[in-house]
N, C-alpha and C positions, 0 to 999 in steps of 0.2 A: 502456259503456266510458268515456264522458265523465263519467258521474256516479259519484262516489266510492261505494265499496261499503258504507261506513258514514258516517253524517253526523255531523260534528263541526264546530262553528263557534264564533265568539265568544259565541254564545248556546247554552247546552247544549240538546240535542235534547229534545223533549217526549215522543217516542215511543221505547220501548226498541228500540234498533237491532238487538238480537238477535232480536226477534220480528216487527217490522213493517217493511214497506218505508218508506223515508224519502225526502223530497225534498231536493235539494242546496241549500245556502245560498249558492251562488255568485251567484245573482241573486234578486231579490225577486219574490214573487207579488203579485197575479195578473197582469192583462193589461197592466200598464205596461211590463214588461220580459220578456225571454225567460226561460223556466224549463226546468229539466232533466228528463229522463226519470226517472221514479221508480226509485230504486236498490234493488237487492236486498241482503239482509243477508249478512254473511260467516259467521254461525253456520250450521253444517251443518244442513240441514233433514232431519227424519225421512223416510226413504225408504220407498217402498212395498215390500212383500215380494215378491221375485222369485226365481226359481230360477236360480242362477248357473251359467254354463257351466263345464265342467271347465277348471281352470287360471285362472279369473277370480276375482280377490280379491273377497270379499263386503264391501260397504260397512259400516263400523262403525256400529252404532246409537248415536245420541247418548246420553250419560249424563244422565239426568233431573236428577241433582244439579248437574251442570255448567250445564245450562240455567237452573235456578233461581238458582244463584249468579251467573250472568251477568246475569240480570234485576236482581238486587239490586245488582250492581256499577254498572250503568247508572243505577239510581235514585240511588245515592250520587253518581255523577259529575254528573248533572243538577243535584243540589242543592249542588254544589261541596264535597262532603264527601270531599276527596281522601284523607285518612288512612284513613277507613273504607273507601273504595273500594279502596285498596291492600291492606288486610287481606283483602278478599274476592278480589282478584286472586290473591293468594298461594294461597288455597284452590283457586281454579280451576286454577292451574298445577300444583298438587300432584296433581290428578286428571288434567289434560290439559296437559302441558308445551308443546304446540305450539298452544294455543288462540289463534286469531286475535284474538278480542275482547279478551282479556287484554292482549296485547302492544300492540294498537291503543289501548286505553284508556290504557295507560302512556305511549305516545307522545304522546297528546293532553294528558294531565295535565302531562307534561314540557314540552310546547310552551307551554301556558298559564302555566307557572312560569318561562319563559325558560331552561329547562334543555335546550338544543338537543343537547347531547351524549347525554343519555338518549333524547331523541326519535329521533335517528339510530340509536342502539343497538337500540331496539325495532323500528324499521322494518327494519333489517338482519336482525334475528332472523326477522321475518315472511318476508322474501325467502329466507332460508336454509332455513326450514321448508317454504316453498312456492315453489320456484324457477321454477315455471311461471307465476308471477304477478309479473313484474318491474315491472308497472304500479303496484305498491303505492306507490311514491314519488310518481309524477305525480298519482295520485288523491288522495293525502294533501294535495298542494299545492292542488289545485282545490277540495277539500272546505273549505279555509280561505281561499278566494278573497277573502272580505270581511273577514277578520281582519287589521286593519292592523298588528298587532304582529308578525306573521309577514311579514317584508319580501318585496317582490316579487323581489328578487335571490335570496333563499333559495328562494322558490317556483320560480324558474327553475332553480336548481341541482337541486331535487328532480325536476323534469321531465327535465332533461338526464341525471340518473342513470338514469332508466328508458330513455332513448334510448341511452345508452352500453351498458347491459346487453342491450337488445333493439332494435337499430336497425332491424330489419325489421318491427317491430310499429308500429301506428298510435298507440298510447296516448300515448307520450311527446310526439310532435309535436302531436297534437290537444289535449292538456292544456296544452302550452306555448303554443299559440295562445289557449287560454282565459285564461291569465294575461296575455298581451299585450292581449287584448280588454278585460279588466277594468281595465287601466291606461290604456286609451284609445289604444293603439298598434294601430289597426285594420289597417293595411297589413301590419305584422309578423304579426298574427294570421292574415290571409288567406294569407300565405306559408306559415305553419306548417300551416294547414288543407290547402292544396294538396299539401304533401308527404305529409300523413297519408292523403289519399285514395288514394295509390298504394302504401300499406303494407298489412300484413296486419291484418285486423279480426277479432277474436274474435266479434263480434256485428255483422252487416252492418246491422241496424236502427239501431245507433248511428251508422253512417256516414250514414244518411238524416237522423237528428236533427241531425247536425253542420251541416246546411244552414241550420238555424234561426239558429245563431250566425253562420254565414257571411253570411246576409242582414243581420244587424245590423251587421256590419263593413262590408259594401258601402255601407250607408246612412251609416255613420260616415265613409267616405272620399268621400261625395258621389254615389255611384252608386245613386240611389234607384230608378231603373228596373230596374237589375240586381237590387236587393234584392227588389223586387216579383216579378220573374221567378222568383227562387229560392223565394219563399213560394208562388207559384202552383204550383210543381212539387211541393212537399212536403206542402201542406195535405191533399190527398186520401190521403196515405200514413201520416199520423200520427193519434194519438187523444189523448183526455184533455185535461188542462190545456195541454199543448204545442200542441194544435190550436187552442185558443181564443187562446193567446198569439200564434200565427202569424196568425190572422185579425185580431186586434187590430192587430198591426204592419202588416199589409197595408193595413188601413183608414187607419191613421195616415199611412203613406207616400203613399198615393194622395191623401189630403186635403192633404198638404203640397205635392203637385204640382197642387192644385186640381182633381183628378179627382173626380167625384161619383158614379161607378158603384160605390157602397159600401153601398147600401141593404140588400142581402141580408146582407152581413157585419154591419152594425149591428143588424139584426133578430136575428141569432144572438147577438151580444154582449149586447144588451138582455135577451134571455131568459136568458142564462147568468149575467150579473152585473148585475142591474137596479139595484143600489144602489152601484155602483162609480163614484166621481167621475171616474176616468180615462176611463171609457166615456161619461160625461156630456159630457166635453170633446170627444170625437169627434162626438157628436151635435150639440153647439153649433157646431162647425166646419162640419158638414154643413148645418145650418140656415142658417148665415151664407152659405155658398157658393150655396145654392139660393134665396136671396132672402127669407129670413124672419129679419131682424135682431132683431126684438123678441123672438121666441121664443128665439133664440140668446143674447141678453143675459140673459133670465130664467134660462136653464139655466146660463149662466156664473156668475151670482150665486149659484145653488144650489151650485155647486162651491166658491165662496169661503166659503160658510157651513158647508161640511162640515168635519169634523175634519181639521186640517192644511192647510186651504185658504185660510188667512188671507192668504197672500202670493200667491195666484193672480192673474195679470195679466188684468184685464178689458178692457184697451184694445183688444184685437182684436175684441171682441164688442159692447161697449157704447160707442156714440159720443156719448151724451148726458151723459157725466160732465163735471163742471167741470174746466177745464184752466187757469184763471187766477182771480185775485181782483181785483175793482175797488177799488183802494186809494184812490180818490177818494170811494168810498162807505163802505167799511169802514176805520175809523181805528184799531182796536185789535186787536192780534194777541197771542195768549197761547201761549207755548211751554212745554213741560214739560222740565225738566232733572233727571230722576229724581224726588227728593222736593221739589224747588224749582221755582218758576215763573219764567219770564223774560217780562215783559210789555212790549210795544212800543206806545206811544201816539204815532201819527203826527201831527205838526203841519204837515209839508210832504211831499208826494210828487210828484216830477217826475223820473222816471228819467233824462231827458236833462239836467235842470238842477240836480238836487240833492235829497237826502232828509234830513229832519230828524225826530228823534223823541226823546221822553223814555222812559226805561226804568226798570223796577223788577225787582229780583231778590230772591228769598227764598221762604219758605214762607208760603202764603196764610193759614194759620191762626195765624201769628205776626207780626202787623203790626209789632211793635217791632224785629224782626230784618230788615226789608226794606231793601235798599239802593236808591238812586235816582241817576240821572244823566241827561245829555243828550248825544246823538250827532248830529253833522252829517257827512254823506257828500257831498263836493263833486263837481263835474263830472268832474275829472280822475280821481278815484277810481272813479267809475262807468264811465268810459271804459276804463281800462287796469289797474285793480288786479288782483293775482293772489294776495294774502294775505288770509285770512279772520281777522278779529279778533273774539274773542268774550269777552274779559275786559276789563272796564271799571272804572275807579276810581269809587267812590261819591262823590256830591256834586261831581262834576266835569263840565265841558263838554269833550268831545273832538271834534276835527275830523279826519276821515280824508281823507288826500290821496294821490293818485297810486298808491302801491303797496298801500295797505290799504283794505279794504272790510269790510262785515259784513252778513250775512243776504241780500245780493243778489250775484249774479255780475256781473262787469263785462261791458261790451259786447264787449271783446276775447275773454274766455273764452266767452261765449255764441256769438259768431261762429265761433270755432274748433270748438266742439262741434257746431254745425250743419253746418259744412263737412267736418270730419274725424272727428267723434265723439270727439275728444280735446281736452284742454286741460291747462295747467299750473296747479296750485293748491297752496297751503300753508296751514297753520294757524299764526297768530301768528308767532313767530320761527322756526318749524320749517322744514325743507327743502321745496323745491318738488318735487312729485311729478306724474307723468303720470297723469291720470285719463281713463278711457274710458267711453263710454256702453255699458251692458249691457242696457238694456230699459226697461220702464215698471213703475211700482208705484202702487197706489192707497192714499192715506192717508185714514183716517177722521177727520174734523174736525167739530166742532160749529159751527153758524152762529149768527146773532144770535137765532134763535128756539129755541136749544138743541136743534136737530134735527141728527142726525148725517148728514153727507153725505160722499160720496167725491170726493176731488180727485185727478186723474190727474197723476202726476209722471214726469219722466225721471230715470233712475237712472244714476249714474256712480260708478266706484270706481277706486282705485289698487291694488286687491288686498287692502287691509286696511281702509281707511276707505270708507264709503259715503255719498253725498250725493244727495238727491232734490230736484229743483228744478222750477219751473213752466216749461213750454215756451212762453214768452211773451217776445218780444223787448223789450216795453215794461215787463215786470215779471218778470224771472227770479228770483223769490223762492225762497230756500232753505226748503224745508218740513220737511226731516228730515236729520239728521246722525247717523251711527253711526260713532264713532271709538274708538281705543284708550283715550283719556283721558276722553271724555265722550259723552253722547247728548243730542240735542236734537230735539224734534218739535213741530210746530204742532198745537195741540189745539182752538183756538177762534179765530174771527174775528167781529168785530162792529163 
């Protein structure tokens, strides 16, 4: 019930929905998030031959030609050949005017083309032909849960359509809860799920599976113990990928509470998904909590080296990373600004008394195009500045006072970040924005021996721009900036 009867998402399905069960795209596989129960297809399955009782209508045997055409239509649909798909749909409807797959394909093609009028028209036809299936609207919404161009408001309208038609059924409320959960409105989702539990379920097993999503929502509102309790209750009753997803979540939630009675669950996950980075993370947390920090760090670094793991935060597991730079020892900093370099040659470094450096900006392979200058950041600037200046005039000496600084946060900003995890900051003549700390990030930098090392930085953002800085009261150096107008990252110190 919770899983749409045919799978359509922003990525066209790889398996012909008319032939094979499909998994929903509302959430990602495998163990990192919850997954839905495999969905059955809407194409009528060939039935076994039985002797009908007097007065009982005999099920119509599927037309082999319709089945073949349906497979071809899905093949065109997956390849985004909509015109060819429509031609086949017309052939299907000529043979079977009430064919579910044909109208559902049309509804999906219309949605992807922003033709919502035709989308509704085909969904309405499906309900007209199959009035015992008012859930068609809600299931369509949840099938496209991750498709951003189908707005959440329209997904809610689709779910409420099912509720309006059949308010005694669970489908509309359960799927409305799924839409709320996907948007991060966990309490709203819980409220919808609570209503659905007291409604009529066509498949009571789906009522059991709903607890998996209920557990996620409980975790989302901070009731981790309640979420674990839900998972404890359903894990013995479910099978397949959903069972492993539930075991994964239970392990994660327990480790978040620093509970270490997860060895059996981890053994199960390690056997089921031995090459899954998300499972490695759970193992690293377990090793860290059970007094094996070196092994935890090695495993965490393995996660970082995995595909897509470049931004994985190692600070929880590896305590031996560099967190500052001795700028009395290292006097040259090289930053990358896209295809150009910005080089800082320190002549004076005293964060309490003033910083002075010569700078070079340009492409290293084009010495004739390199600009140079000199910057002095005085004590008042280091004490209270809130504007970051990163554009300098060539062949000029600039002294930054009071409101302006560059490359270093002021003491006022650093103090605010330590106390409140927020500060005010602006670029150049731009507006001041509120930045808040969102975590840690490790930046790969080459040292004087040209060896790549990881430097741990604190990350803050205003929602658009991101700044990584050293958590050092005597040297809050900015290591990385990602902004709308430019990027800057430290690549080498020597």
